[in-house]
N, CA, C and O atoms as a GROMACS GRO file, in nm:
protein
  512
    1UNK      N    1  -2.394   3.946  -1.959
    1UNK     CA    2  -2.447   3.822  -1.899
    1UNK      C    3  -2.400   3.703  -1.974
    1UNK      O    4  -2.345   3.613  -1.911
    2UNK      N    5  -2.417   3.695  -2.106
    2UNK     CA    6  -2.359   3.598  -2.190
    2UNK      C    7  -2.219   3.578  -2.180
    2UNK      O    8  -2.173   3.464  -2.184
    3UNK      N    9  -2.142   3.682  -2.168
    3UNK     CA   10  -1.990   3.657  -2.138
    3UNK      C   11  -1.964   3.583  -2.004
    3UNK      O   12  -1.869   3.505  -1.989
    4UNK      N   13  -2.060   3.614  -1.904
    4UNK     CA   14  -2.038   3.530  -1.764
    4UNK      C   15  -2.059   3.385  -1.793
    4UNK      O   16  -1.983   3.302  -1.744
    5UNK      N   17  -2.158   3.349  -1.871
    5UNK     CA   18  -2.178   3.208  -1.904
    5UNK      C   19  -2.060   3.145  -1.970
    5UNK      O   20  -2.011   3.042  -1.926
    6UNK      N   21  -2.010   3.207  -2.077
    6UNK     CA   22  -1.901   3.159  -2.157
    6UNK      C   23  -1.770   3.138  -2.063
    6UNK      O   24  -1.685   3.052  -2.089
    7UNK      N   25  -1.763   3.215  -1.963
    7UNK     CA   26  -1.642   3.198  -1.870
    7UNK      C   27  -1.658   3.096  -1.769
    7UNK      O   28  -1.563   3.051  -1.705
    8UNK      N   29  -1.777   3.060  -1.754
    8UNK     CA   30  -1.819   2.961  -1.641
    8UNK      C   31  -1.763   2.827  -1.680
    8UNK      O   32  -1.780   2.785  -1.795
    9UNK      N   33  -1.699   2.758  -1.590
    9UNK     CA   34  -1.645   2.623  -1.614
    9UNK      C   35  -1.733   2.527  -1.527
    9UNK      O   36  -1.761   2.550  -1.409
   10UNK      N   37  -1.771   2.428  -1.591
   10UNK     CA   38  -1.837   2.308  -1.513
   10UNK      C   39  -1.752   2.200  -1.498
   10UNK      O   40  -1.710   2.146  -1.600
   11UNK      N   41  -1.714   2.154  -1.371
   11UNK     CA   42  -1.628   2.052  -1.345
   11UNK      C   43  -1.719   1.930  -1.310
   11UNK      O   44  -1.812   1.942  -1.230
   12UNK      N   45  -1.692   1.823  -1.367
   12UNK     CA   46  -1.762   1.698  -1.331
   12UNK      C   47  -1.665   1.591  -1.285
   12UNK      O   48  -1.574   1.553  -1.359
   13UNK      N   49  -1.681   1.547  -1.173
   13UNK     CA   50  -1.590   1.448  -1.110
   13UNK      C   51  -1.662   1.308  -1.099
   13UNK      O   52  -1.761   1.292  -1.027
   14UNK      N   53  -1.611   1.219  -1.167
   14UNK     CA   54  -1.665   1.093  -1.168
   14UNK      C   55  -1.590   1.005  -1.064
   14UNK      O   56  -1.471   0.978  -1.079
   15UNK      N   57  -1.662   0.962  -0.959
   15UNK     CA   58  -1.595   0.879  -0.858
   15UNK      C   59  -1.542   0.749  -0.903
   15UNK      O   60  -1.620   0.674  -0.962
   16UNK      N   61  -1.430   0.715  -0.885
   16UNK     CA   62  -1.383   0.592  -0.936
   16UNK      C   63  -1.376   0.499  -0.808
   16UNK      O   64  -1.330   0.539  -0.701
   17UNK      N   65  -1.426   0.373  -0.828
   17UNK     CA   66  -1.418   0.283  -0.718
   17UNK      C   67  -1.273   0.255  -0.659
   17UNK      O   68  -1.175   0.241  -0.733
   18UNK      N   69  -1.266   0.248  -0.528
   18UNK     CA   70  -1.132   0.218  -0.473
   18UNK      C   71  -1.093   0.075  -0.508
   18UNK      O   72  -1.180  -0.012  -0.520
   19UNK      N   73  -0.967   0.050  -0.525
   19UNK     CA   74  -0.913  -0.084  -0.539
   19UNK      C   75  -0.924  -0.159  -0.411
   19UNK      O   76  -0.905  -0.105  -0.301
   20UNK      N   77  -0.956  -0.290  -0.428
   20UNK     CA   78  -0.954  -0.373  -0.302
   20UNK      C   79  -0.831  -0.382  -0.237
   20UNK      O   80  -0.728  -0.380  -0.304
   21UNK      N   81  -0.830  -0.392  -0.116
   21UNK     CA   82  -0.706  -0.431  -0.033
   21UNK      C   83  -0.714  -0.573  -0.001
   21UNK      O   84  -0.820  -0.620   0.039
   22UNK      N   85  -0.612  -0.642  -0.016
   22UNK     CA   86  -0.601  -0.776   0.011
   22UNK      C   87  -0.493  -0.796   0.100
   22UNK      O   88  -0.382  -0.753   0.067
   23UNK      N   89  -0.508  -0.864   0.224
   23UNK     CA   90  -0.410  -0.876   0.328
   23UNK      C   91  -0.352  -1.017   0.316
   23UNK      O   92  -0.427  -1.112   0.296
   24UNK      N   93  -0.227  -1.031   0.326
   24UNK     CA   94  -0.159  -1.159   0.319
   24UNK      C   95  -0.099  -1.190   0.460
   24UNK      O   96  -0.048  -1.104   0.531
   25UNK      N   97  -0.112  -1.326   0.494
   25UNK     CA   98  -0.047  -1.376   0.606
   25UNK      C   99  -0.116  -1.285   0.735
   25UNK      O  100  -0.235  -1.256   0.740
   26UNK      N  101  -0.026  -1.252   0.828
   26UNK     CA  102  -0.070  -1.178   0.943
   26UNK      C  103  -0.063  -1.029   0.923
   26UNK      O  104  -0.072  -0.957   1.023
   27UNK      N  105  -0.048  -0.976   0.804
   27UNK     CA  106  -0.030  -0.832   0.782
   27UNK      C  107  -0.133  -0.745   0.846
   27UNK      O  108  -0.100  -0.645   0.910
   28UNK      N  109  -0.256  -0.780   0.831
   28UNK     CA  110  -0.365  -0.702   0.886
   28UNK      C  111  -0.350  -0.697   1.037
   28UNK      O  112  -0.347  -0.592   1.101
   29UNK      N  113  -0.339  -0.826   1.092
   29UNK     CA  114  -0.325  -0.822   1.239
   29UNK      C  115  -0.199  -0.748   1.292
   29UNK      O  116  -0.201  -0.688   1.399
   30UNK      N  117  -0.090  -0.756   1.210
   30UNK     CA  118   0.030  -0.696   1.249
   30UNK      C  119   0.010  -0.537   1.251
   30UNK      O  120   0.057  -0.469   1.342
   31UNK      N  121  -0.059  -0.484   1.148
   31UNK     CA  122  -0.087  -0.348   1.137
   31UNK      C  123  -0.172  -0.292   1.250
   31UNK      O  124  -0.162  -0.176   1.292
   32UNK      N  125  -0.264  -0.390   1.298
   32UNK     CA  126  -0.354  -0.352   1.409
   32UNK      C  127  -0.280  -0.336   1.548
   32UNK      O  128  -0.337  -0.286   1.645
   33UNK      N  129  -0.159  -0.380   1.550
   33UNK     CA  130  -0.073  -0.376   1.676
   33UNK      C  131  -0.002  -0.243   1.674
   33UNK      O  132   0.051  -0.203   1.779
   34UNK      N  133   0.004  -0.175   1.568
   34UNK     CA  134   0.068  -0.039   1.561
   34UNK      C  135  -0.008   0.059   1.665
   34UNK      O  136  -0.128   0.049   1.689
   35UNK      N  137   0.067   0.142   1.717
   35UNK     CA  138   0.006   0.251   1.804
   35UNK      C  139  -0.106   0.321   1.717
   35UNK      O  140  -0.103   0.319   1.594
   36UNK      N  141  -0.203   0.383   1.790
   36UNK     CA  142  -0.316   0.449   1.726
   36UNK      C  143  -0.272   0.545   1.608
   36UNK      O  144  -0.321   0.533   1.496
   37UNK      N  145  -0.177   0.641   1.639
   37UNK     CA  146  -0.140   0.728   1.538
   37UNK      C  147  -0.078   0.662   1.411
   37UNK      O  148  -0.103   0.704   1.298
   38UNK      N  149  -0.002   0.564   1.435
   38UNK     CA  150   0.070   0.491   1.324
   38UNK      C  151  -0.042   0.417   1.244
   38UNK      O  152  -0.036   0.419   1.121
   39UNK      N  153  -0.142   0.352   1.307
   39UNK     CA  154  -0.249   0.298   1.232
   39UNK      C  155  -0.320   0.385   1.160
   39UNK      O  156  -0.353   0.350   1.047
   40UNK      N  157  -0.358   0.507   1.204
   40UNK     CA  158  -0.423   0.598   1.134
   40UNK      C  159  -0.345   0.651   1.012
   40UNK      O  160  -0.400   0.672   0.903
   41UNK      N  161  -0.228   0.668   1.033
   41UNK     CA  162  -0.137   0.716   0.919
   41UNK      C  163  -0.135   0.598   0.814
   41UNK      O  164  -0.154   0.624   0.695
   42UNK      N  165  -0.116   0.481   0.852
   42UNK     CA  166  -0.109   0.371   0.767
   42UNK      C  167  -0.241   0.366   0.682
   42UNK      O  168  -0.235   0.358   0.559
   43UNK      N  169  -0.351   0.372   0.746
   43UNK     CA  170  -0.478   0.367   0.688
   43UNK      C  171  -0.491   0.479   0.580
   43UNK      O  172  -0.531   0.450   0.467
   44UNK      N  173  -0.460   0.592   0.611
   44UNK     CA  174  -0.457   0.705   0.524
   44UNK      C  175  -0.378   0.687   0.408
   44UNK      O  176  -0.423   0.725   0.300
   45UNK      N  177  -0.257   0.628   0.418
   45UNK     CA  178  -0.154   0.607   0.311
   45UNK      C  179  -0.220   0.496   0.223
   45UNK      O  180  -0.226   0.512   0.101
   46UNK      N  181  -0.269   0.384   0.282
   46UNK     CA  182  -0.329   0.276   0.193
   46UNK      C  183  -0.455   0.329   0.133
   46UNK      O  184  -0.488   0.274   0.028
   47UNK      N  185  -0.527   0.418   0.173
   47UNK     CA  186  -0.647   0.472   0.111
   47UNK      C  187  -0.593   0.556  -0.023
   47UNK      O  188  -0.651   0.545  -0.131
   48UNK      N  189  -0.486   0.634  -0.004
   48UNK     CA  190  -0.423   0.696  -0.111
   48UNK      C  191  -0.392   0.602  -0.220
   48UNK      O  192  -0.412   0.638  -0.336
   49UNK      N  193  -0.344   0.487  -0.194
   49UNK     CA  194  -0.288   0.395  -0.279
   49UNK      C  195  -0.417   0.331  -0.354
   49UNK      O  196  -0.418   0.316  -0.476
   50UNK      N  197  -0.513   0.298  -0.280
   50UNK     CA  198  -0.645   0.238  -0.338
   50UNK      C  199  -0.697   0.349  -0.429
   50UNK      O  200  -0.758   0.305  -0.527
   51UNK      N  201  -0.687   0.474  -0.422
   51UNK     CA  202  -0.739   0.570  -0.514
   51UNK      C  203  -0.643   0.599  -0.634
   51UNK      O  204  -0.669   0.682  -0.721
   52UNK      N  205  -0.538   0.530  -0.632
   52UNK     CA  206  -0.448   0.550  -0.741
   52UNK      C  207  -0.339   0.652  -0.724
   52UNK      O  208  -0.272   0.692  -0.819
   53UNK      N  209  -0.322   0.693  -0.595
   53UNK     CA  210  -0.220   0.802  -0.567
   53UNK      C  211  -0.098   0.731  -0.493
   53UNK      O  212  -0.112   0.625  -0.432
   54UNK      N  213   0.016   0.796  -0.504
   54UNK     CA  214   0.123   0.728  -0.430
   54UNK      C  215   0.112   0.784  -0.282
   54UNK      O  216   0.062   0.892  -0.250
   55UNK      N  217   0.170   0.687  -0.195
   55UNK     CA  218   0.170   0.738  -0.059
   55UNK      C  219   0.261   0.858  -0.044
   55UNK      O  220   0.344   0.883  -0.132
   56UNK      N  221   0.250   0.939   0.072
   56UNK     CA  222   0.329   1.064   0.090
   56UNK      C  223   0.480   1.030   0.109
   56UNK      O  224   0.565   1.111   0.072
   57UNK      N  225   0.514   0.916   0.164
   57UNK     CA  226   0.654   0.879   0.191
   57UNK      C  227   0.666   0.726   0.164
   57UNK      O  228   0.616   0.641   0.238
   58UNK      N  229   0.734   0.702   0.057
   58UNK     CA  230   0.744   0.559   0.016
   58UNK      C  231   0.879   0.541  -0.053
   58UNK      O  232   0.947   0.638  -0.086
   59UNK      N  233   0.917   0.406  -0.076
   59UNK     CA  234   1.026   0.384  -0.155
   59UNK      C  235   1.009   0.231  -0.219
   59UNK      O  236   0.948   0.140  -0.164
   60UNK      N  237   1.069   0.225  -0.330
   60UNK     CA  238   1.060   0.087  -0.398
   60UNK      C  239   1.144  -0.011  -0.312
   60UNK      O  240   1.246   0.025  -0.253
   61UNK      N  241   1.095  -0.142  -0.309
   61UNK     CA  242   1.160  -0.246  -0.242
   61UNK      C  243   1.201  -0.360  -0.340
   61UNK      O  244   1.155  -0.474  -0.331
   62UNK      N  245   1.287  -0.324  -0.431
   62UNK     CA  246   1.335  -0.446  -0.530
   62UNK      C  247   1.389  -0.564  -0.453
   62UNK      O  248   1.379  -0.675  -0.505
   63UNK      N  249   1.446  -0.550  -0.329
   63UNK     CA  250   1.493  -0.668  -0.263
   63UNK      C  251   1.376  -0.759  -0.216
   63UNK      O  252   1.403  -0.873  -0.178
   64UNK      N  253   1.251  -0.715  -0.216
   64UNK     CA  254   1.137  -0.799  -0.190
   64UNK      C  255   1.096  -0.859  -0.314
   64UNK      O  256   1.076  -0.980  -0.325
   65UNK      N  257   1.082  -0.766  -0.416
   65UNK     CA  258   1.034  -0.813  -0.554
   65UNK      C  259   1.001  -0.694  -0.631
   65UNK      O  260   0.973  -0.588  -0.575
   66UNK      N  261   1.003  -0.707  -0.761
   66UNK     CA  262   0.962  -0.608  -0.856
   66UNK      C  263   0.813  -0.546  -0.831
   66UNK      O  264   0.714  -0.619  -0.827
   67UNK      N  265   0.807  -0.433  -0.818
   67UNK     CA  266   0.671  -0.366  -0.800
   67UNK      C  267   0.634  -0.352  -0.644
   67UNK      O  268   0.529  -0.296  -0.610
   68UNK      N  269   0.712  -0.397  -0.565
   68UNK     CA  270   0.681  -0.385  -0.422
   68UNK      C  271   0.733  -0.256  -0.363
   68UNK      O  272   0.851  -0.224  -0.376
   69UNK      N  273   0.647  -0.183  -0.297
   69UNK     CA  274   0.673  -0.057  -0.232
   69UNK      C  275   0.657  -0.058  -0.082
   69UNK      O  276   0.584  -0.137  -0.022
   70UNK      N  277   0.730   0.034  -0.028
   70UNK     CA  278   0.726   0.040   0.127
   70UNK      C  279   0.669   0.174   0.157
   70UNK      O  280   0.715   0.278   0.110
   71UNK      N  281   0.564   0.166   0.240
   71UNK     CA  282   0.517   0.296   0.301
   71UNK      C  283   0.588   0.316   0.425
   71UNK      O  284   0.608   0.222   0.501
   72UNK      N  285   0.631   0.442   0.453
   72UNK     CA  286   0.715   0.469   0.563
   72UNK      C  287   0.640   0.568   0.654
   72UNK      O  288   0.601   0.678   0.614
   73UNK      N  289   0.621   0.523   0.778
   73UNK     CA  290   0.542   0.596   0.884
   73UNK      C  291   0.616   0.642   0.999
   73UNK      O  292   0.665   0.559   1.076
   74UNK      N  293   0.630   0.769   1.019
   74UNK     CA  294   0.709   0.825   1.126
   74UNK      C  295   0.626   0.886   1.227
   74UNK      O  296   0.556   0.983   1.200
   75UNK      N  297   0.631   0.830   1.353
   75UNK     CA  298   0.555   0.880   1.452
   75UNK      C  299   0.636   0.886   1.590
   75UNK      O  300   0.583   0.869   1.700
   76UNK      N  301   0.759   0.908   1.570
   76UNK     CA  302   0.852   0.893   1.697
   76UNK      C  303   0.902   0.753   1.693
   76UNK      O  304   1.020   0.734   1.725
   77UNK      N  305   0.826   0.653   1.656
   77UNK     CA  306   0.860   0.522   1.616
   77UNK      C  307   0.859   0.508   1.459
   77UNK      O  308   0.804   0.591   1.387
   78UNK      N  309   0.917   0.408   1.414
   78UNK     CA  310   0.908   0.391   1.263
   78UNK      C  311   0.833   0.263   1.236
   78UNK      O  312   0.863   0.158   1.292
   79UNK      N  313   0.736   0.273   1.151
   79UNK     CA  314   0.660   0.156   1.104
   79UNK      C  315   0.667   0.155   0.945
   79UNK      O  316   0.682   0.254   0.874
   80UNK      N  317   0.655   0.030   0.908
   80UNK     CA  318   0.663   0.014   0.751
   80UNK      C  319   0.541  -0.086   0.708
   80UNK      O  320   0.491  -0.170   0.783
   81UNK      N  321   0.508  -0.066   0.589
   81UNK     CA  322   0.392  -0.136   0.528
   81UNK      C  323   0.446  -0.166   0.397
   81UNK      O  324   0.474  -0.074   0.321
   82UNK      N  325   0.465  -0.303   0.359
   82UNK     CA  326   0.504  -0.332   0.221
   82UNK      C  327   0.375  -0.377   0.149
   82UNK      O  328   0.292  -0.447   0.205
   83UNK      N  329   0.363  -0.333   0.020
   83UNK     CA  330   0.254  -0.357  -0.060
   83UNK      C  331   0.291  -0.378  -0.213
   83UNK      O  332   0.400  -0.342  -0.254
   84UNK      N  333   0.208  -0.431  -0.285
   84UNK     CA  334   0.225  -0.439  -0.424
   84UNK      C  335   0.091  -0.416  -0.493
   84UNK      O  336  -0.012  -0.475  -0.462
   85UNK      N  337   0.100  -0.323  -0.593
   85UNK     CA  338  -0.038  -0.281  -0.664
   85UNK      C  339  -0.024  -0.312  -0.802
   85UNK      O  340  -0.066  -0.235  -0.888
   86UNK      N  341   0.037  -0.429  -0.833
   86UNK     CA  342   0.057  -0.448  -0.987
   86UNK      C  343  -0.050  -0.555  -1.040
   86UNK      O  344  -0.043  -0.598  -1.155
   87UNK      N  345  -0.135  -0.589  -0.964
   87UNK     CA  346  -0.240  -0.688  -1.006
   87UNK      C  347  -0.374  -0.633  -1.030
   87UNK      O  348  -0.413  -0.541  -0.957
   88UNK      N  349  -0.447  -0.679  -1.124
   88UNK     CA  350  -0.582  -0.630  -1.158
   88UNK      C  351  -0.674  -0.650  -1.052
   88UNK      O  352  -0.764  -0.566  -1.043
   89UNK      N  353  -0.671  -0.747  -0.964
   89UNK     CA  354  -0.776  -0.774  -0.861
   89UNK      C  355  -0.761  -0.690  -0.728
   89UNK      O  356  -0.844  -0.696  -0.638
   90UNK      N  357  -0.651  -0.614  -0.726
   90UNK     CA  358  -0.638  -0.527  -0.609
   90UNK      C  359  -0.494  -0.511  -0.557
   90UNK      O  360  -0.396  -0.551  -0.620
   91UNK      N  361  -0.488  -0.448  -0.437
   91UNK     CA  362  -0.370  -0.416  -0.380
   91UNK      C  363  -0.340  -0.515  -0.269
   91UNK      O  364  -0.415  -0.533  -0.173
   92UNK      N  365  -0.223  -0.579  -0.287
   92UNK     CA  366  -0.188  -0.685  -0.176
   92UNK      C  367  -0.098  -0.620  -0.058
   92UNK      O  368   0.006  -0.560  -0.085
   93UNK      N  369  -0.141  -0.636   0.061
   93UNK     CA  370  -0.054  -0.579   0.168
   93UNK      C  371   0.034  -0.706   0.210
   93UNK      O  372  -0.017  -0.803   0.266
   94UNK      N  373   0.159  -0.700   0.180
   94UNK     CA  374   0.246  -0.814   0.208
   94UNK      C  375   0.288  -0.828   0.352
   94UNK      O  376   0.295  -0.940   0.402
   95UNK      N  377   0.318  -0.716   0.422
   95UNK     CA  378   0.373  -0.724   0.546
   95UNK      C  379   0.364  -0.584   0.622
   95UNK      O  380   0.365  -0.484   0.551
   96UNK      N  381   0.355  -0.569   0.746
   96UNK     CA  382   0.354  -0.456   0.830
   96UNK      C  383   0.424  -0.480   0.956
   96UNK      O  384   0.396  -0.579   1.024
   97UNK      N  385   0.522  -0.389   0.997
   97UNK     CA  386   0.595  -0.407   1.110
   97UNK      C  387   0.656  -0.280   1.159
   97UNK      O  388   0.664  -0.181   1.086
   98UNK      N  389   0.700  -0.281   1.288
   98UNK     CA  390   0.771  -0.173   1.349
   98UNK      C  391   0.925  -0.190   1.317
   98UNK      O  392   0.989  -0.292   1.343
   99UNK      N  393   0.976  -0.079   1.258
   99UNK     CA  394   1.119  -0.084   1.222
   99UNK      C  395   1.199  -0.023   1.340
   99UNK      O  396   1.181   0.093   1.378
  100UNK      N  397   1.296  -0.113   1.398
  100UNK     CA  398   1.376  -0.066   1.509
  100UNK      C  399   1.515  -0.044   1.483
  100UNK      O  400   1.586   0.000   1.573
  101UNK      N  401   1.565  -0.073   1.362
  101UNK     CA  402   1.696  -0.054   1.334
  101UNK      C  403   1.711   0.038   1.200
  101UNK      O  404   1.614   0.051   1.126
  102UNK      N  405   1.821   0.096   1.174
  102UNK     CA  406   1.840   0.171   1.051
  102UNK      C  407   1.809   0.106   0.926
  102UNK      O  408   1.744   0.162   0.837
  103UNK      N  409   1.854  -0.006   0.919
  103UNK     CA  410   1.839  -0.097   0.798
  103UNK      C  411   1.716  -0.188   0.830
  103UNK      O  412   1.686  -0.232   0.941
  104UNK      N  413   1.649  -0.210   0.711
  104UNK     CA  414   1.528  -0.296   0.729
  104UNK      C  415   1.588  -0.443   0.763
  104UNK      O  416   1.674  -0.492   0.691
  105UNK      N  417   1.540  -0.506   0.870
  105UNK     CA  418   1.588  -0.640   0.905
  105UNK      C  419   1.557  -0.747   0.793
  105UNK      O  420   1.450  -0.752   0.732
  106UNK      N  421   1.665  -0.831   0.773
  106UNK     CA  422   1.643  -0.935   0.672
  106UNK      C  423   1.529  -1.022   0.694
  106UNK      O  424   1.471  -1.074   0.598
  107UNK      N  425   1.488  -1.043   0.830
  107UNK     CA  426   1.378  -1.126   0.861
  107UNK      C  427   1.247  -1.069   0.792
  107UNK      O  428   1.171  -1.144   0.730
  108UNK      N  429   1.225  -0.928   0.807
  108UNK     CA  430   1.115  -0.861   0.758
  108UNK      C  431   1.105  -0.871   0.620
  108UNK      O  432   0.996  -0.899   0.569
  109UNK      N  433   1.220  -0.850   0.541
  109UNK     CA  434   1.221  -0.873   0.392
  109UNK      C  435   1.198  -1.019   0.355
  109UNK      O  436   1.139  -1.044   0.250
  110UNK      N  437   1.237  -1.109   0.429
  110UNK     CA  438   1.208  -1.252   0.392
  110UNK      C  439   1.066  -1.283   0.410
  110UNK      O  440   1.011  -1.359   0.330
  111UNK      N  441   1.001  -1.228   0.510
  111UNK     CA  442   0.852  -1.252   0.528
  111UNK      C  443   0.780  -1.202   0.408
  111UNK      O  444   0.704  -1.274   0.343
  112UNK      N  445   0.806  -1.071   0.376
  112UNK     CA  446   0.730  -1.016   0.253
  112UNK      C  447   0.776  -1.092   0.119
  112UNK      O  448   0.695  -1.115   0.029
  113UNK      N  449   0.895  -1.125   0.110
  113UNK     CA  450   0.933  -1.195  -0.008
  113UNK      C  451   0.868  -1.338  -0.025
  113UNK      O  452   0.833  -1.383  -0.134
  114UNK      N  453   0.857  -1.400   0.091
  114UNK     CA  454   0.790  -1.533   0.090
  114UNK      C  455   0.638  -1.522   0.056
  114UNK      O  456   0.576  -1.605  -0.009
  115UNK      N  457   0.589  -1.410   0.109
  115UNK     CA  458   0.433  -1.393   0.085
  115UNK      C  459   0.421  -1.368  -0.064
  115UNK      O  460   0.334  -1.425  -0.131
  116UNK      N  461   0.510  -1.280  -0.116
  116UNK     CA  462   0.492  -1.244  -0.255
  116UNK      C  463   0.510  -1.371  -0.344
  116UNK      O  464   0.437  -1.394  -0.440
  117UNK      N  465   0.613  -1.451  -0.305
  117UNK     CA  466   0.638  -1.570  -0.390
  117UNK      C  467   0.505  -1.652  -0.387
  117UNK      O  468   0.458  -1.692  -0.493
  118UNK      N  469   0.443  -1.678  -0.263
  118UNK     CA  470   0.335  -1.761  -0.257
  118UNK      C  471   0.208  -1.707  -0.335
  118UNK      O  472   0.133  -1.784  -0.395
  119UNK      N  473   0.188  -1.566  -0.331
  119UNK     CA  474   0.092  -1.494  -0.406
  119UNK      C  475   0.108  -1.528  -0.552
  119UNK      O  476   0.015  -1.573  -0.618
  120UNK      N  477   0.227  -1.507  -0.600
  120UNK     CA  478   0.248  -1.533  -0.755
  120UNK      C  479   0.222  -1.674  -0.792
  120UNK      O  480   0.167  -1.702  -0.898
  121UNK      N  481   0.263  -1.771  -0.700
  121UNK     CA  482   0.230  -1.912  -0.726
  121UNK      C  483   0.086  -1.936  -0.725
  121UNK      O  484   0.039  -2.015  -0.807
  122UNK      N  485   0.016  -1.880  -0.646
  122UNK     CA  486  -0.134  -1.901  -0.637
  122UNK      C  487  -0.202  -1.837  -0.758
  122UNK      O  488  -0.295  -1.894  -0.816
  123UNK      N  489  -0.158  -1.721  -0.795
  123UNK     CA  490  -0.205  -1.648  -0.913
  123UNK      C  491  -0.181  -1.737  -1.040
  123UNK      O  492  -0.271  -1.756  -1.122
  124UNK      N  493  -0.061  -1.789  -1.052
  124UNK     CA  494  -0.023  -1.878  -1.165
  124UNK      C  495  -0.116  -1.998  -1.170
  124UNK      O  496  -0.169  -2.034  -1.274
  125UNK      N  497  -0.133  -2.059  -1.050
  125UNK     CA  498  -0.222  -2.180  -1.038
  125UNK      C  499  -0.367  -2.157  -1.088
  125UNK      O  500  -0.430  -2.240  -1.154
  126UNK      N  501  -0.412  -2.039  -1.048
  126UNK     CA  502  -0.562  -2.004  -1.082
  126UNK      C  503  -0.572  -1.975  -1.230
  126UNK      O  504  -0.677  -1.995  -1.290
  127UNK      N  505  -0.457  -1.924  -1.294
  127UNK     CA  506  -0.459  -1.890  -1.447
  127UNK      C  507  -0.458  -2.017  -1.529
  127UNK      O  508  -0.493  -2.009  -1.646
  128UNK      N  509  -0.424  -2.120  -1.485
  128UNK     CA  510  -0.413  -2.243  -1.550
  128UNK      C  511  -0.546  -2.304  -1.587
  128UNK      O  512  -0.550  -2.413  -1.645
   0.00000   0.00000   0.00000
């Protein structure tokens, strides 16, 4: 019996709070226009990011800015969510859109780039 106790492991999991999601511009409304399955998948992937895990399918987006990542959602249609998780106060969702071409359109990158620039400007202003 004593050997049974010695071999027993007790695992303790301490729940860590999820990081806050912060939506910039129309990103939340844009994501809400996705079809139901794409919305569900986007929510699941953002929840992974909130818990400190990487999305299942992602790639870095240095053309938007350092630290920006793209969640890739495949449901017959293609959807993308750009986010940055480099700031203490939470995860910023920069942009969400349906991708209709093989290459990400410049317009979509420009929207995310502008939102990131405004975010950095606002953060710098608050730190002064």
